[in-house]
SEVEX-112502 format. One record per residue (C-alpha): residue number from 1; residue in one letter; x, y, z. Coordinates in nm, 3 decimals. Layout:
N
+-----+------+---------+---------+---------+
: seq : type :       x :       y :       z :
+-----+------+---------+---------+---------+
: NUM :    A :       X :       Y :       Z :
...
+-----+------+---------+---------+---------+
END
This chain:
160
+-----+------+---------+---------+---------+
: seq : type :       x :       y :       z :
+-----+------+---------+---------+---------+
:   1 :    M :  -6.034 :  14.452 :  13.187 :
:   2 :    E :  -5.998 :  14.103 :  13.039 :
:   3 :    K :  -5.888 :  14.259 :  12.711 :
:   4 :    N :  -5.610 :  14.447 :  12.889 :
:   5 :    V :  -5.488 :  14.131 :  13.064 :
:   6 :    L :  -5.484 :  13.944 :  12.732 :
:   7 :    L :  -5.297 :  14.231 :  12.568 :
:   8 :    I :  -5.037 :  14.236 :  12.849 :
:   9 :    R :  -4.996 :  13.857 :  12.834 :
:  10 :    T :  -4.927 :  13.883 :  12.461 :
:  11 :    F :  -4.716 :  14.199 :  12.479 :
:  12 :    I :  -4.468 :  14.082 :  12.748 :
:  13 :    P :  -4.353 :  13.766 :  12.564 :
:  14 :    F :  -4.326 :  13.966 :  12.242 :
:  15 :    C :  -4.108 :  14.230 :  12.413 :
:  16 :    T :  -3.895 :  13.958 :  12.572 :
:  17 :    F :  -3.847 :  13.796 :  12.230 :
:  18 :    C :  -3.744 :  14.133 :  12.078 :
:  19 :    V :  -3.493 :  14.202 :  12.356 :
:  20 :    V :  -3.337 :  13.854 :  12.319 :
:  21 :    L :  -3.318 :  13.900 :  11.942 :
:  22 :    I :  -3.149 :  14.239 :  11.973 :
:  23 :    L :  -2.902 :  14.118 :  12.236 :
:  24 :    S :  -2.808 :  13.812 :  12.031 :
:  25 :    G :  -2.686 :  14.048 :  11.758 :
:  26 :    C :  -2.458 :  14.222 :  12.009 :
:  27 :    G :  -2.243 :  13.915 :  12.079 :
:  28 :    S :  -1.883 :  13.893 :  11.972 :
:  29 :    K :  -1.819 :  13.785 :  11.615 :
:  30 :    D :  -1.644 :  13.460 :  11.528 :
:  31 :    M :  -1.284 :  13.556 :  11.447 :
:  32 :    S :  -1.165 :  13.203 :  11.373 :
:  33 :    P :  -1.073 :  13.095 :  11.019 :
:  34 :    R :  -1.317 :  12.887 :  10.820 :
:  35 :    A :  -1.250 :  12.590 :  10.596 :
:  36 :    I :  -1.172 :  12.665 :  10.232 :
:  37 :    Q :  -1.435 :  12.559 :   9.978 :
:  38 :    P :  -1.224 :  12.503 :   9.663 :
:  39 :    E :  -1.525 :  12.474 :   9.430 :
:  40 :    V :  -1.668 :  12.806 :   9.552 :
:  41 :    D :  -1.400 :  13.032 :   9.704 :
:  42 :    T :  -1.212 :  13.285 :   9.496 :
:  43 :    C :  -0.945 :  13.533 :   9.598 :
:  44 :    A :  -1.080 :  13.871 :   9.710 :
:  45 :    V :  -0.798 :  14.045 :   9.519 :
:  46 :    C :  -0.724 :  13.853 :   9.198 :
:  47 :    N :  -1.047 :  13.646 :   9.171 :
:  48 :    M :  -0.852 :  13.324 :   9.113 :
:  49 :    S :  -1.002 :  13.001 :   9.244 :
:  50 :    I :  -0.843 :  12.868 :   9.561 :
:  51 :    T :  -0.697 :  12.556 :   9.398 :
:  52 :    H :  -0.389 :  12.541 :   9.622 :
:  53 :    E :  -0.554 :  12.581 :   9.959 :
:  54 :    E :  -0.222 :  12.507 :  10.135 :
:  55 :    F :  -0.126 :  12.867 :  10.042 :
:  56 :    A :  -0.462 :  13.025 :  10.128 :
:  57 :    A :  -0.504 :  13.325 :  10.358 :
:  58 :    Q :  -0.803 :  13.484 :  10.529 :
:  59 :    A :  -0.898 :  13.820 :  10.672 :
:  60 :    I :  -1.186 :  13.831 :  10.916 :
:  61 :    L :  -1.345 :  14.174 :  10.934 :
:  62 :    T :  -1.477 :  14.309 :  11.262 :
:  63 :    N :  -1.833 :  14.265 :  11.132 :
:  64 :    G :  -1.765 :  13.889 :  11.096 :
:  65 :    D :  -1.723 :  13.880 :  10.717 :
:  66 :    K :  -1.448 :  13.643 :  10.604 :
:  67 :    L :  -1.241 :  13.730 :  10.298 :
:  68 :    I :  -1.041 :  13.455 :  10.129 :
:  69 :    F :  -0.711 :  13.497 :   9.941 :
:  70 :    D :  -0.516 :  13.249 :   9.728 :
:  71 :    D :  -0.174 :  13.380 :   9.838 :
:  72 :    L :  -0.029 :  13.571 :  10.133 :
:  73 :    G :   0.075 :  13.845 :   9.892 :
:  74 :    C :  -0.289 :  13.907 :   9.795 :
:  75 :    L :  -0.387 :  13.938 :  10.162 :
:  76 :    V :  -0.108 :  14.187 :  10.232 :
:  77 :    Q :  -0.185 :  14.385 :   9.917 :
:  78 :    Y :  -0.552 :  14.397 :  10.016 :
:  79 :    I :  -0.461 :  14.532 :  10.359 :
:  80 :    L :  -0.215 :  14.787 :  10.217 :
:  81 :    D :  -0.436 :  14.899 :   9.925 :
:  82 :    K :  -0.758 :  14.927 :  10.121 :
:  83 :    Q :  -0.587 :  15.039 :  10.441 :
:  84 :    E :  -0.845 :  14.827 :  10.620 :
:  85 :    S :  -0.886 :  14.932 :  10.978 :
:  86 :    D :  -1.173 :  14.693 :  11.036 :
:  87 :    I :  -0.975 :  14.369 :  11.012 :
:  88 :    G :  -1.030 :  14.175 :  11.332 :
:  89 :    A :  -0.796 :  13.885 :  11.250 :
:  90 :    S :  -0.598 :  13.733 :  10.964 :
:  91 :    Y :  -0.467 :  13.386 :  10.900 :
:  92 :    I :  -0.234 :  13.201 :  10.663 :
:  93 :    K :  -0.164 :  12.834 :  10.616 :
:  94 :    D :   0.159 :  12.712 :  10.775 :
:  95 :    Y :   0.390 :  12.586 :  10.500 :
:  96 :    E :   0.487 :  12.271 :  10.690 :
:  97 :    S :   0.170 :  12.166 :  10.870 :
:  98 :    N :  -0.096 :  12.318 :  10.642 :
:  99 :    E :  -0.274 :  12.443 :  10.958 :
: 100 :    W :  -0.416 :  12.792 :  10.999 :
: 101 :    I :  -0.184 :  13.028 :  11.189 :
: 102 :    D :  -0.239 :  13.386 :  11.301 :
: 103 :    T :  -0.043 :  13.611 :  11.064 :
: 104 :    T :   0.060 :  13.837 :  11.353 :
: 105 :    K :   0.237 :  13.541 :  11.518 :
: 106 :    A :   0.382 :  13.384 :  11.204 :
: 107 :    S :   0.732 :  13.411 :  11.061 :
: 108 :    F :   0.788 :  13.442 :  10.688 :
: 109 :    V :   1.054 :  13.335 :  10.439 :
: 110 :    Y :   1.100 :  13.487 :  10.094 :
: 111 :    H :   1.292 :  13.378 :   9.789 :
: 112 :    K :   1.205 :  13.453 :   9.428 :
: 113 :    D :   1.229 :  13.083 :   9.341 :
: 114 :    F :   0.980 :  12.963 :   9.606 :
: 115 :    W :   0.656 :  12.870 :   9.431 :
: 116 :    T :   0.328 :  13.024 :   9.551 :
: 117 :    P :   0.003 :  13.061 :   9.354 :
: 118 :    M :   0.071 :  13.425 :   9.257 :
: 119 :    T :   0.451 :  13.382 :   9.242 :
: 120 :    Y :   0.510 :  13.615 :   9.538 :
: 121 :    G :   0.751 :  13.360 :   9.686 :
: 122 :    V :   0.667 :  13.423 :  10.053 :
: 123 :    L :   0.601 :  13.123 :  10.278 :
: 124 :    A :   0.458 :  13.129 :  10.632 :
: 125 :    F :   0.577 :  12.933 :  10.935 :
: 126 :    E :   0.433 :  12.903 :  11.284 :
: 127 :    S :   0.762 :  13.011 :  11.444 :
: 128 :    E :   1.083 :  13.192 :  11.364 :
: 129 :    Q :   1.276 :  12.879 :  11.461 :
: 130 :    R :   1.099 :  12.672 :  11.195 :
: 131 :    A :   1.146 :  12.946 :  10.936 :
: 132 :    V :   1.520 :  12.968 :  11.009 :
: 133 :    Q :   1.549 :  12.587 :  10.993 :
: 134 :    F :   1.369 :  12.589 :  10.657 :
: 135 :    I :   1.615 :  12.849 :  10.520 :
: 136 :    K :   1.905 :  12.638 :  10.645 :
: 137 :    N :   1.763 :  12.320 :  10.487 :
: 138 :    E :   1.687 :  12.490 :  10.155 :
: 139 :    G :   2.014 :  12.683 :  10.143 :
: 140 :    Q :   1.824 :  12.995 :  10.034 :
: 141 :    G :   1.560 :  13.236 :  10.154 :
: 142 :    K :   1.536 :  13.549 :  10.360 :
: 143 :    L :   1.356 :  13.575 :  10.695 :
: 144 :    L :   1.084 :  13.843 :  10.692 :
: 145 :    T :   0.917 :  14.013 :  10.988 :
: 146 :    Q :   0.569 :  14.163 :  11.004 :
: 147 :    Q :   0.720 :  14.503 :  10.922 :
: 148 :    D :   0.910 :  14.352 :  10.628 :
: 149 :    L :   0.580 :  14.230 :  10.481 :
: 150 :    Q :   0.452 :  14.587 :  10.466 :
: 151 :    E :   0.769 :  14.709 :  10.295 :
: 152 :    H :   0.819 :  14.406 :  10.068 :
: 153 :    K :   0.784 :  14.459 :   9.691 :
: 154 :    W :   0.475 :  14.247 :   9.625 :
: 155 :    G :   0.474 :  14.275 :   9.246 :
: 156 :    V :   0.447 :  13.951 :   9.055 :
: 157 :    H :   0.800 :  13.832 :   8.982 :
: 158 :    E :   0.916 :  13.775 :   8.628 :
: 159 :    Y :   1.119 :  13.464 :   8.560 :
: 160 :    E :   1.414 :  13.479 :   8.325 :
+-----+------+---------+---------+---------+
END
């Protein structure tokens, strides 16, 4: 009888531990962007080092994995090429503030002469108003929507 009591006293805490461990894996994944590690991070598409982190982008997969990109164009190409349905969130650095912004809420400006790490020439802004003001200040650029990003010709531009 004493053996059974000892077995039960050991078994119940073990079962409780297992249940807690299993349930902790069921929690929601962190969908927030992480800090760039320039010495370590490379672009998931072109494998370039993230040396200009002010242009960096991220895709957070639904399993919690975070993919890093050196340019918005690489992020969009990854999404289009892989047709990823398991992307939980994506972020890009705001051109003016250098803060992470949700790509689904951002506005974009394109011009072939705007410098970006992969020469895609697309910049991100936290609002359409700021993007329009940037175009006005620069005297060039075209406002792009989310749909425009999917239809944009993302090939690397050749300079004359």
